[in-house]
C-alpha positions in Angstrom: -17.8 -32.0 -25.3 -14.3 -30.8 -25.1 -13.1 -33.4 -22.7 -14.6 -36.9 -23.2 -13.1 -38.9 -20.3 -14.5 -42.1 -19.0 -13.7 -41.2 -15.4 -14.3 -38.3 -13.1 -11.5 -36.9 -11.0 -11.8 -35.8 -7.4 -11.1 -32.3 -8.6 -14.1 -32.4 -10.9 -16.2 -33.7 -8.0 -15.0 -30.7 -5.9 -15.9 -28.3 -8.8 -19.3 -29.9 -9.2 -20.1 -29.6 -5.5 -19.1 -26.0 -5.5 -21.1 -25.1 -8.6 -22.7 -27.6 -11.0 -23.1 -25.0 -13.7 -19.5 -24.0 -13.6 -18.4 -27.6 -13.8 -20.8 -28.2 -16.8 -19.7 -25.2 -18.8 -16.0 -26.1 -18.2 -16.7 -29.6 -19.5 -18.5 -28.2 -22.6 -16.4 -25.1 -23.5 -13.2 -25.4 -21.6 -11.6 -22.9 -19.2 -9.7 -20.9 -21.8 -12.8 -20.1 -23.8 -14.8 -19.2 -20.6 -12.1 -16.8 -19.4 -11.9 -15.2 -22.9 -15.7 -14.7 -22.8 -15.6 -13.3 -19.3 -12.9 -10.8 -20.3 -14.9 -9.8 -23.3 -18.1 -9.2 -21.3 -16.1 -7.2 -18.6 -14.7 -5.0 -21.3 -18.1 -4.4 -22.8 -19.6 -3.5 -19.4 -16.6 -1.3 -18.5 -15.5 -3.3 -15.5 -11.9 -3.3 -14.2 -9.7 -6.4 -14.6 -10.9 -8.8 -11.9 -7.7 -10.9 -12.2 -5.7 -8.0 -10.6 -5.3 -8.6 -6.9 -6.3 -6.2 -4.2 -2.6 -5.9 -3.3 -1.6 -4.8 -6.8 -4.5 -2.4 -6.9 -3.4 -0.9 -3.6 0.2 -0.5 -4.7 -1.0 1.2 -7.9 -3.3 3.5 -5.9 -0.5 4.6 -3.6 1.9 5.2 -6.4 -0.6 7.3 -8.3 -1.6 9.4 -5.3 1.9 10.1 -4.0 1.3 8.3 -0.7 3.5 9.7 2.0 4.2 7.5 5.0 3.5 10.0 7.9 5.1 7.8 10.5 8.4 7.9 8.7 8.3 11.6 8.4 7.5 12.2 12.1 10.3 9.8 13.0 12.8 11.7 10.9 11.7 15.0 12.5 12.1 13.6 16.0 15.6 12.4 15.2 16.5 15.8 13.7 15.3 17.6 16.8 17.2 15.3 19.1 20.4 15.7 17.1 19.9 19.5 17.1 19.4 19.5 20.9 22.5 17.4 21.4 24.6 19.7 19.2 23.2 22.7 21.1 24.1 21.2 24.5 27.6 20.3 23.2 28.1 23.8 21.9 27.1 25.2 25.3 29.4 22.9 27.1 32.5 23.5 25.0 32.0 27.1 23.8 29.8 28.6 26.5 26.9 29.5 24.3 24.0 30.7 26.4 21.1 28.3 27.0 18.5 31.0 27.2 17.5 32.6 24.0 17.1 36.1 25.6 19.9 37.1 27.9 19.5 39.8 30.6 22.1 42.0 28.9 20.5 42.0 25.5 18.3 44.9 24.2 15.5 42.5 23.5 15.4 41.5 27.2 15.3 45.2 28.3 12.6 45.9 25.8 10.4 43.0 27.0 10.7 44.0 30.6 
């Protein structure tokens, strides 16, 4: 046995109640050797690293796939359109630019009618 104690801690009781086999193998081999064996088996089977959290895998996925936050882009387009409208109205107020795109005096207006 790796650990030959005369007493059992509450943590060991908790581990035993969760899984008696896990508790037994930790007592026999130790946690470091079990983790090394698990890593070795996962590499042989071609599994991904199970110690990597879902959050870290999600961040890596979005970085690899050029994730574009659509909400942020739409928000920027809305702001740009509002600024353009305000500038257009200010130009009309100060410089008298026409609000209509086709004026009655333009050749395009005559052609359309």
